Backbone bond lengths (Angstrom), bond angles and torsions (degrees), N, CA, C in turn:
res aa  C-N    CA-C-N  psi(-1)  N-CA   C-N-CA  omega(-1)  CA-C   N-CA-C  phi
1 M - - - 1.462 - - 1.528 108.77 -
2 N 1.316 115.77 148.53 1.453 122.10 179.66 1.536 109.14 -99.94
3 Y 1.331 116.00 115.90 1.464 121.88 -177.73 1.526 112.14 -102.94
4 F 1.343 118.12 13.11 1.453 119.87 -171.77 1.529 112.86 -55.18
5 A 1.328 118.26 -51.25 1.468 120.92 -176.63 1.526 111.21 -58.73
6 Q 1.304 115.96 -47.14 1.466 121.30 179.28 1.530 110.38 -63.23
7 N 1.328 116.57 -42.75 1.465 120.44 -176.70 1.522 112.59 -69.21
8 I 1.325 117.36 -39.76 1.463 118.98 -178.33 1.527 109.42 -65.94
9 S 1.321 116.16 -38.35 1.466 120.39 177.01 1.528 110.42 -61.72
10 L 1.315 116.49 -46.46 1.465 121.91 179.82 1.530 111.22 -63.16
11 L 1.332 117.23 -44.45 1.462 120.98 -179.22 1.528 111.76 -63.43
12 L 1.323 116.60 -38.86 1.469 119.27 178.23 1.526 110.21 -65.12
13 K 1.327 117.00 -42.81 1.468 120.42 178.99 1.530 111.01 -63.60
14 K 1.333 116.87 -47.06 1.469 120.54 -177.85 1.526 112.06 -64.24
15 N 1.325 116.23 -30.11 1.465 120.40 -178.77 1.527 112.25 -99.29
16 Q 1.328 116.05 9.18 1.465 123.02 177.91 1.532 111.75 50.93
17 L 1.332 115.39 48.17 1.461 121.72 177.69 1.521 109.00 -111.50
18 N 1.320 116.70 134.25 1.457 118.18 172.20 1.529 108.38 -89.57
19 Q 1.324 116.03 170.97 1.459 120.46 -175.60 1.527 112.13 -61.41
20 E 1.309 116.93 -40.05 1.466 120.20 -178.57 1.530 111.44 -66.18
21 A 1.323 116.88 -44.97 1.470 120.59 179.78 1.522 110.70 -63.19
22 F 1.337 116.73 -42.19 1.452 119.52 179.43 1.524 110.70 -67.91
23 G 1.322 116.47 -37.15 1.462 120.35 176.28 1.519 111.24 -59.17
24 D 1.326 116.31 -40.97 1.469 120.29 176.93 1.528 111.05 -62.42
25 I 1.310 116.56 -37.53 1.467 121.28 -178.78 1.526 110.81 -65.35
26 I 1.327 116.96 -43.04 1.469 119.28 -175.67 1.526 113.16 -101.21
27 G 1.325 117.08 2.52 1.463 120.08 176.48 1.519 114.71 78.26
28 K 1.326 116.80 32.87 1.469 121.77 178.57 1.521 109.75 -127.80
29 K 1.334 116.06 156.16 1.462 121.00 178.51 1.528 109.90 -74.49
30 R 1.330 115.47 156.56 1.460 122.16 178.64 1.522 110.83 -55.71
31 S 1.324 117.12 -39.06 1.468 120.51 -178.82 1.530 111.66 -63.88
32 V 1.326 116.85 -33.92 1.471 120.67 177.90 1.528 109.79 -68.44
33 I 1.338 116.35 -42.63 1.462 120.22 177.59 1.527 109.30 -60.41
34 G 1.320 116.61 -42.39 1.467 120.60 177.52 1.523 112.08 -59.66
35 S 1.327 116.56 -39.45 1.470 119.18 178.97 1.521 111.21 -68.33
36 Y 1.340 117.55 -31.34 1.475 120.49 174.68 1.529 109.69 -65.02
37 I 1.326 115.99 -46.63 1.467 121.25 -177.02 1.531 111.25 -64.24
38 R 1.329 116.18 -37.99 1.474 120.25 179.21 1.529 112.65 -78.61
39 G 1.325 117.10 -7.01 1.460 121.12 -179.60 1.513 113.31 77.62
40 E 1.333 117.33 15.91 1.463 121.46 -179.53 1.528 111.92 -79.52
41 S 1.315 116.65 -25.52 1.465 121.09 177.55 1.514 109.01 -150.93
42 Q 1.330 114.14 166.28 1.458 120.12 177.75 1.520 108.00 -134.02
43 P 1.325 116.29 147.84 1.465 119.37 -179.20 1.527 111.23 -72.60
44 N 1.344 114.48 160.20 1.461 118.30 174.42 1.527 108.70 -73.33
45 I 1.308 115.97 173.56 1.465 120.95 -173.63 1.527 111.87 -61.10
46 D 1.333 118.13 -36.75 1.461 120.04 179.94 1.529 111.36 -61.62
47 I 1.309 116.52 -42.63 1.470 120.46 179.77 1.525 109.87 -71.46
48 L 1.324 117.84 -37.39 1.467 119.99 176.11 1.528 110.57 -59.09
49 I 1.324 116.63 -40.97 1.468 120.87 179.06 1.524 109.81 -63.20
50 I 1.319 117.04 -42.57 1.464 121.10 179.31 1.525 110.48 -63.93
51 I 1.328 116.49 -43.41 1.470 120.81 -179.99 1.535 110.29 -62.86
52 A 1.332 115.95 -48.81 1.468 119.47 179.94 1.522 110.28 -60.64
53 G 1.322 117.44 -41.19 1.459 121.16 178.31 1.511 111.95 -63.22
54 H 1.326 116.03 -41.57 1.465 119.68 179.98 1.525 111.15 -60.60
55 F 1.322 116.38 -42.30 1.470 120.26 -178.32 1.532 112.31 -90.51
56 E 1.327 116.48 2.16 1.461 123.13 177.74 1.522 112.14 56.23
57 I 1.332 115.48 48.09 1.459 122.16 175.39 1.528 107.99 -131.73
58 T 1.324 115.92 165.59 1.458 119.62 178.13 1.526 110.12 -81.48
59 L 1.322 115.54 161.70 1.466 120.01 175.13 1.521 110.84 -61.37
60 D 1.316 116.00 -38.93 1.461 120.79 179.09 1.524 111.03 -57.65
61 I 1.311 116.31 -46.24 1.465 120.35 179.64 1.521 110.60 -66.85
62 L 1.324 117.24 -42.70 1.465 121.53 -178.96 1.527 111.71 -59.47
63 I 1.315 116.47 -38.71 1.463 120.42 -172.60 1.525 113.36 -99.59
64 R 1.316 117.85 -42.49 1.460 120.69 -167.71 1.517 116.27 -103.55
65 K 1.323 118.23 -9.59 1.468 120.39 -178.62 1.527 109.84 -108.02
66 D 1.315 116.14 143.64 1.462 121.61 175.82 1.530 107.27 -83.17
67 L 1.344 115.83 100.74 1.461 120.21 -175.38 1.522 113.46 -65.87
68 S 1.314 117.33 -17.43 1.466 118.96 177.77 1.530 110.54 -69.52
69 K 1.338 116.92 -14.62 1.462 121.49 179.92 1.523 112.60 -107.16
70 I 1.330 116.52 8.27 1.466 121.58 -178.60 1.522 108.67 -121.15
71 N 1.321 116.84 136.32 1.452 121.02 174.88 1.530 107.42 -85.16
72 L 1.322 116.29 101.10 1.461 120.66 -174.95 1.525 112.45 -64.18
73 S 1.300 118.28 -26.96 1.466 119.89 -179.30 1.528 111.40 -69.97
74 D 1.335 117.62 -19.52 1.459 121.17 178.13 1.525 112.70 -84.53
75 M 1.319 116.32 -11.65 1.458 120.19 -176.79 1.521 111.09 -82.33
76 T 1.321 115.77 144.73 1.457 121.11 175.21 1.513 108.03 -80.63
77 P 1.340 118.25 127.65 1.459 119.71 178.86 1.526 111.02 -59.00
78 V 1.321 115.22 145.94 1.447 121.90 178.99 1.523 108.23 -100.87
79 A 1.312 116.39 121.49 1.461 120.22 178.81 1.523 108.70 -72.03
80 P 1.337 117.57 138.25 1.464 119.63 178.49 1.528 110.69 -63.34
81 T 1.325 115.47 145.57 1.455 120.46 176.53 1.530 108.71 -74.30
82 E 1.312 115.72 170.20 1.468 119.69 177.99 1.533 110.17 -60.47
83 E 1.339 116.38 -40.61 1.457 120.35 178.68 1.533 111.04 -63.04
84 E 1.317 116.93 -42.20 1.463 120.75 178.87 1.526 110.59 -63.82
85 N 1.328 116.89 -40.72 1.466 120.18 177.54 1.527 111.55 -63.09
86 I 1.332 116.78 -38.08 1.461 120.66 177.60 1.522 109.89 -64.37
87 L 1.338 117.04 -44.47 1.465 120.74 179.07 1.532 111.29 -63.16
88 I 1.319 116.60 -41.67 1.467 120.51 178.72 1.517 110.40 -63.65
89 D 1.322 116.49 -43.43 1.455 121.25 178.82 1.527 110.89 -62.86
90 M 1.340 116.67 -44.09 1.468 120.18 178.16 1.517 110.66 -61.66
91 R 1.332 117.21 -43.51 1.457 120.95 179.53 1.526 110.93 -60.18
92 D 1.331 115.86 -44.67 1.462 119.98 -179.60 1.525 111.47 -63.04
93 K 1.318 116.36 -41.48 1.470 120.23 178.92 1.523 111.48 -66.02
94 I 1.318 116.38 -42.15 1.465 120.17 178.84 1.525 110.09 -64.53
95 N 1.325 117.52 -42.13 1.468 120.39 177.72 1.521 110.98 -61.62
96 Y 1.323 117.07 -41.54 1.458 120.95 179.46 1.526 110.13 -63.08
97 I 1.326 116.34 -46.91 1.465 120.41 -179.94 1.518 109.68 -62.43
98 Y 1.325 116.08 -45.08 1.462 120.55 -177.97 1.530 111.32 -59.46
99 K 1.327 116.45 -38.79 1.466 119.93 -179.49 1.527 112.02 -79.33
100 S 1.339 117.39 -19.65 1.459 121.22 -174.68 1.523 113.82 -92.87
101 I 1.320 117.87 -21.10 1.461 120.12 -177.45 1.520 109.54 -121.85
102 S 1.315 115.78 172.19 1.460 119.28 -178.57 1.527 109.82 -66.02
103 K 1.321 115.23 157.05 1.456 119.81 -179.25 1.530 111.07 -61.36
104 N 1.316 116.37 -37.83 1.462 119.68 179.75 1.528 110.94 -64.08
105 D 1.341 116.87 -45.59 1.465 120.44 177.73 1.526 110.91 -63.10
106 A 1.329 116.94 -37.00 1.460 120.64 178.68 1.527 110.43 -65.46
107 K 1.329 116.63 -41.95 1.458 120.12 178.81 1.520 110.63 -62.07
108 I 1.321 116.89 -42.22 1.459 121.19 179.06 1.526 110.22 -63.11
109 A 1.338 116.67 -44.65 1.461 121.10 179.94 1.532 110.83 -63.18
110 L 1.336 117.17 -40.59 1.464 120.35 178.71 1.528 111.41 -67.44
111 E 1.334 116.71 -37.85 1.468 120.14 176.11 1.522 110.11 -61.13
112 D 1.337 116.53 -44.62 1.463 120.89 178.54 1.526 110.69 -61.84
113 L 1.326 116.43 -41.43 1.464 120.96 178.68 1.521 110.69 -63.33
114 R 1.337 116.93 -42.81 1.472 120.29 178.48 1.524 111.01 -61.38
115 K 1.341 116.17 -41.47 1.466 120.32 179.24 1.525 110.21 -62.31
116 L 1.343 116.64 -41.14 1.468 119.59 178.64 1.526 111.67 -65.28
117 I 1.313 115.55 -41.45 1.465 119.43 -179.95 1.526 111.36 -65.98
118 D 1.337 115.43 -41.16 1.464 120.42 -177.02 1.523 113.51 -78.77
119 K 1.326 116.64 -16.18 1.466 120.95 -177.83 1.523 110.14 -64.64
120 K 1.298 115.54 127.96 1.468 120.08 179.93 1.526 108.47 -89.40
121 P 1.319 116.59 141.92 1.459 118.86 178.99 1.528 111.14 -63.94
122 E 1.324 114.34 141.30 1.459 118.93 179.13 1.513 109.47 -75.60
123 K 1.343 115.15 143.78 1.471 119.83 -178.45 1.513 110.71 -96.15
């Protein structure tokens, strides 16, 4: 069973975070966070990794365990992997750029980034 919607709601309450503040942390709008909590949508794997890293839990626990039945204070925090740290760093840089330049310039920069990511290496 997928407990993500229930767990994200619980984690926000336990950490006294509102949807807008958490959205700022993971680079999503408040409305997107609300859709996660209502179970209307789920984040992609990159955002799931960021969320799990923020709360210092594994993806397995975030998605597959009912956190209302687990004492989170008894759990050992999980250190983010190198890949997770890279994703977090990229997210932070993109958020900074997005807030520092015009929306149009940010859209252009993100389009260029997507093209670079999607570009297949030449053989």
